[in-house]
C-alpha positions as CSV (number, residue, x, y, z in Angstrom):
1,M,-10.1,79.7,50.3
2,S,-8.3,77.3,48.1
3,G,-4.6,79.0,47.9
4,F,-2.4,80.5,50.5
5,F,-2.6,83.3,52.7
6,N,0.3,85.5,53.9
7,C,0.1,88.4,56.4
8,G,3.7,87.8,57.7
9,D,6.2,90.6,58.4
10,N,3.5,93.2,59.3
11,K,2.3,94.7,63.1
12,L,-0.5,92.6,63.7
13,K,-1.7,92.3,66.8
14,S,-4.7,90.1,66.0
15,L,-6.0,87.7,63.5
16,L,-9.6,88.4,63.8
17,G,-11.3,88.7,59.9
18,C,-8.8,85.7,58.8
19,P,-10.6,83.3,56.2
20,K,-11.8,80.1,58.3
21,T,-10.4,77.7,56.0
22,I,-7.1,77.7,54.1
23,G,-6.5,75.6,51.4
24,G,-2.7,75.9,51.1
25,Y,-0.4,77.3,53.5
26,F,-1.2,80.2,56.0
27,N,1.8,82.5,57.1
28,C,1.5,85.2,60.1
29,S,5.2,85.1,61.3
30,H,7.2,88.0,62.6
31,N,4.4,90.0,63.7
32,K,3.1,91.2,67.2
33,L,0.9,88.4,68.1
34,K,-0.1,87.4,71.7
35,S,-2.8,85.2,70.8
36,L,-4.3,83.1,67.9
37,L,-7.5,83.5,68.3
38,G,-9.3,84.3,65.1
39,C,-6.9,81.9,63.4
40,P,-8.2,79.4,60.6
41,K,-9.5,76.4,62.2
42,T,-8.4,73.9,58.7
43,I,-5.2,74.7,57.0
44,G,-4.5,72.3,54.3
45,G,-0.5,73.1,53.7
46,Y,1.5,74.3,56.5
47,F,1.5,76.7,59.3
48,N,4.1,79.2,60.2
49,C,3.6,81.5,63.2
50,N,7.0,81.7,64.1
51,D,8.6,84.8,65.5
52,N,5.5,86.5,67.2
53,N,4.9,87.1,70.9
54,L,2.3,83.9,71.8
55,K,2.4,82.9,75.1
56,S,-0.4,80.4,74.2
57,L,-1.2,78.2,71.3
58,L,-4.9,78.3,72.3
59,G,-6.9,79.1,69.0
60,C,-4.8,77.1,66.7
61,P,-6.3,74.9,64.0
62,K,-7.0,71.4,65.1
63,T,-5.7,70.1,61.6
64,I,-2.8,71.1,59.2
65,G,-2.0,69.5,56.3
66,G,1.7,70.8,56.4
67,Y,4.4,71.4,58.8
68,F,3.9,73.5,62.2
69,D,6.1,76.2,62.9
70,C,5.5,77.9,66.2
71,R,9.4,78.7,66.9
72,Y,10.6,81.7,68.7
73,N,8.1,82.7,71.0
74,N,7.3,82.8,74.1
75,L,5.2,79.4,75.0
76,T,5.6,77.3,78.1
77,S,3.7,74.7,76.9
78,L,1.9,73.0,73.9
79,V,-1.8,73.2,75.5
80,G,-4.2,74.3,72.3
81,S,-1.9,72.7,69.9
82,P,-3.2,71.0,66.6
83,E,-4.3,67.6,67.1
84,T,-3.3,66.4,64.0
85,V,-0.3,67.7,61.7
86,G,0.8,66.4,58.4
87,G,4.4,67.4,58.6
88,D,7.2,68.4,61.0
89,F,6.1,70.1,64.3
90,S,8.8,72.4,65.3
91,C,8.6,74.3,68.8
92,S,12.1,75.3,69.5
93,Y,13.3,78.7,70.7
94,N,10.3,79.1,72.9
95,N,10.0,78.9,76.9
96,L,8.9,75.4,77.2
97,T,8.7,74.2,80.6
98,S,6.2,71.2,79.7
99,L,5.0,69.3,77.0
100,D,1.7,69.0,77.9
101,G,-0.9,69.8,75.1
102,A,1.5,68.1,72.5
103,L,-0.6,67.0,69.3
104,K,-1.7,63.7,69.0
105,R,-0.4,63.0,65.9
106,S,2.5,64.3,63.4
107,V,5.1,62.6,61.2
108,V,8.1,64.4,63.0
109,L,8.2,66.5,66.7
110,S,11.0,69.0,66.7
111,F,11.8,70.2,70.3
112,V,15.7,71.3,69.9
113,Q,16.3,74.0,72.4
114,K,19.1,76.2,71.6
115,I,22.5,75.1,74.0
116,S,24.4,77.9,74.9
């Protein structure tokens, strides 16, 4: 698919059936996802999966052309994260106890956590 795919703000529990390649951005934020299995393999633009119930990034695309936003989930590590991100990598507001699995290449990494 050459354009963008926006399935955000629904009650999705699965990404099975999604297109395998997205030329533009992919937004699946604000759903009830616990897994990224079924997610596109390649995304040309940004990828937003924030505000779900993700416990793992397994199934995440390996290549993202723009920024990657996985904030506000229940992640404890970055295992399964993309190998290449063309923009920011934002994973704040999770339950990270380890940076294991952090991507190999990104323009900017953002690990800022909320300070109470």
